[in-house]
N, C-alpha and C positions, 0 to 999 in steps of 0.2 A: 573286728574280723580278723585281724592279725593275731589274737592272743588265740583265738579257738584255732586257727591253722598253725600256730606254734606247738599248741597243747597235743593236738593231733600228729603230729610228725612225730614227737615225742613218744606218744604210742603207739604208732607205727614202728618206730626204732626199738621200743621195749618189747613189742609183741614178736618183731623178726630176730632179735637179738634172742630171746626165750627158746625161739625153736632153733636156733641156729645150735645154742647151747645143748639142747635135747639129742640134736643130730651130731654135736662134738662128743658127747658121751658114748655114742654108739659107734661111730664110724673114727678110726684112727687117722690123726694127722689134721683132723679139726680142732681147735681148742675150745675146750668148753668154759675155762675158767674166766677168759676174755670177754666172751659173751655173756655168761653172768655178771660180769661187773658192767660191762656196758649196759646191760638191761637195767641191773640195779640204778644206774646213774639217770637214764633217761626216763626210767617208770619215776623216779623221784621226782621229776621235773612235770610227768604227764598222767601217771596211772598209779593212783594210789592203791587200788589193787591188787595190781601185780607186786607192786614194793611190798607191801604187807606178805604176800604169798611167798616173795622170795624169802623176806627175812623172817617168817615164822617156819619155813620148811625146814625140815632136819637135817638135810643136803647141804643147803646154801646158806641158811642161817649163820650158822658158827663160822663158815669161811668172810661172810660178809661182815660180820661183827670183829672178826680180828683184821680184816682191811680198813674199816671205817675207824679202828682203835690202834693205831700205830703202823697201817701197812703193813702188818704181821702176816708170814704164809708159816705154815705149820711144818715141822720136820717133815712129817709124814705125806703130805701133799709134795714137798718137793721131791720125797726120794720116789714115788708113782709118779710124776713127771718128768723127773729124768731117767725114770725104767721106761717112760713112753717115747721120750726124745730119742734116746737111745736105739729102743726096736725099730722107730720109723726111720734113723737114719741107715741103719742096717738093711732094712727093707729097700729104701732110696740106691742105695749101693748095689744091692744085690740084684733090683732091677733093671739097672744098667740104664738110667737115664742121662739125659744131655749134659753134659760136664759142667755147663753154667748154670744149668738148674740144680745141680747136685752142690755146686760149690755156694749158690745164695740159699739154700736149703739149709745147708750145714753152718754156713755162718748166722744165721738168722736163729737155728736152734742154739747155736753155741753163746751167743750175745742174750737171748733169753734164759740161759742155764745160768751163765755168770749173774744176770741181774737178780735171776731168783734166788738163788744161793747167798746175795747179798742182802737179803731182807732178814728182819728179826724173825725169831722162832718163837716167840710166846709176847704177850700184851704183858706190857708192863704194869705193874700195880701202881696206881695213881695216888694212893693215900700215903700220907707220911706218918712216920711213927715218932712219937715224942720222946 
């Protein structure tokens, strides 16, 4: 009984995070990549069908391959994410939100920016030459 409920919870997490990833693609300010990674993790434990879909998809497959092989984020994804964060920061500053909200949002984006740019940009070749 416990195993079935645990598997069901992983399926629910996978499904909800996949929906949020699709929303994140359309709505600025909602992260898509994090939800894709959450969906891949939870679907690996509870939904082989979603897991195969993510890894065989032409948009998410290469990103997940890179992440699984060295926690790699490609330069193009870094640039797109940086531009997106910059535009969201400008929108927050322009909209005149509360200064505490602005501080925490900009701090979170800055920490995410630093972390993202600290990741390698290409998968290392694991074969050794003789």
